[in-house]
N, C-alpha and C positions, 0 to 999 in steps of 0.2 A: 337802646340806641345808642350808635357810634358820636363821637365827638369829632365833628366837621371844622369845629372853629379854629383846631390847630394843623395846617397842611405838613408838617413836619409828622406826626402822628401816623396820616392818612397815607402818604407815600414816602417810602425808605429811599435813604441815598442808595442802597443795596439794590433795590427794582429799578433805580432809574439806571443804574451801572449794568443789569442786567439786561433789560430791553437794550440798551443803546449798544450793547454788544452783540445780540441777537440781531440788530436792523445793521451792524455794518457787515456782520458774517454774513447776513443773507445777499446781501449789496453787493460785496466782494463774492461771492457763489456766482451772482446773477453776471457778474462783469466779467468774472471768467468761463463761464457759458454762451456767454457772447461772444469774445472772443475766439472762443474754441469754434462756434459755428461760422464768424469770418474768416477766419483763416483756414477752413473747409472750403468754404465759398469760393476762397479767393482762388485754391489749389485748381479748379474747377474752370473756372472762368480762364484760367491759365491754359488749360489743359485744352481747352474749346479754340481760344487765341489759337494756338499752336495748329491745331488742325487746320482750321481758317485758313492758316498761310502755307500748309504745306497744299491745302485744296486749290488755294488760288494759283501758284505756280504751276499743279499740274493743268490747271486747265488754259495758261498760256501755254503750256507747250502742246496742248492738245489745238489750241487755236492755230499754233503758228503748223503744225503737222496739217487741218484742215484746209489752210492758206493754201500752203505748198502743194498739197491732193489735188485744189479744184483749180488748179492754173490752168491753160488753155494746153499749155505745151503737153503737160501731164495726161488730160484728159484726152489730147490726141493721139499719145504714144500708148494708151491704156485701151481706147477704139482701136487700134490697129493692131494690137495685141492680140484681140479678140475678135478678129477676122472684119471688123466694119472697113468700106472702102470708100475713100472721097468720091465723092459725086462729079463728073464733070458737068452734066445740064440739071438744073435745076428748074422742076415743072411745079408753078403754082396752081393751086386748084380752087375755083372760084366759091364760095360760099353763098350761102343762101342769106337774106335777109335776117338779122337779129330779132327785129320789132315783130311783136306779134299782130296779126292779123285777123279780123272779126272777119 
């Protein structure tokens, strides 16, 4: 039966230093791995933000092109180029009632 009366004999200073060293080494390794993962994710986020800005600029350019293409003057010119003519007399066709009857 071991002697548990003396704590010096139960755990030596060498084992305490060894355990402390292993724990510190493990924490340093975990810190290094975590930092590496975070920096990698930071690059991915940076690339996504850059792509988002490029897409926003392209979206603005396309919006301007759409607004220019849908002006009345450009639509009238496009219709004229395709052979449509402006009508002199407009005829309205009466429509039936939109209510359902039983």
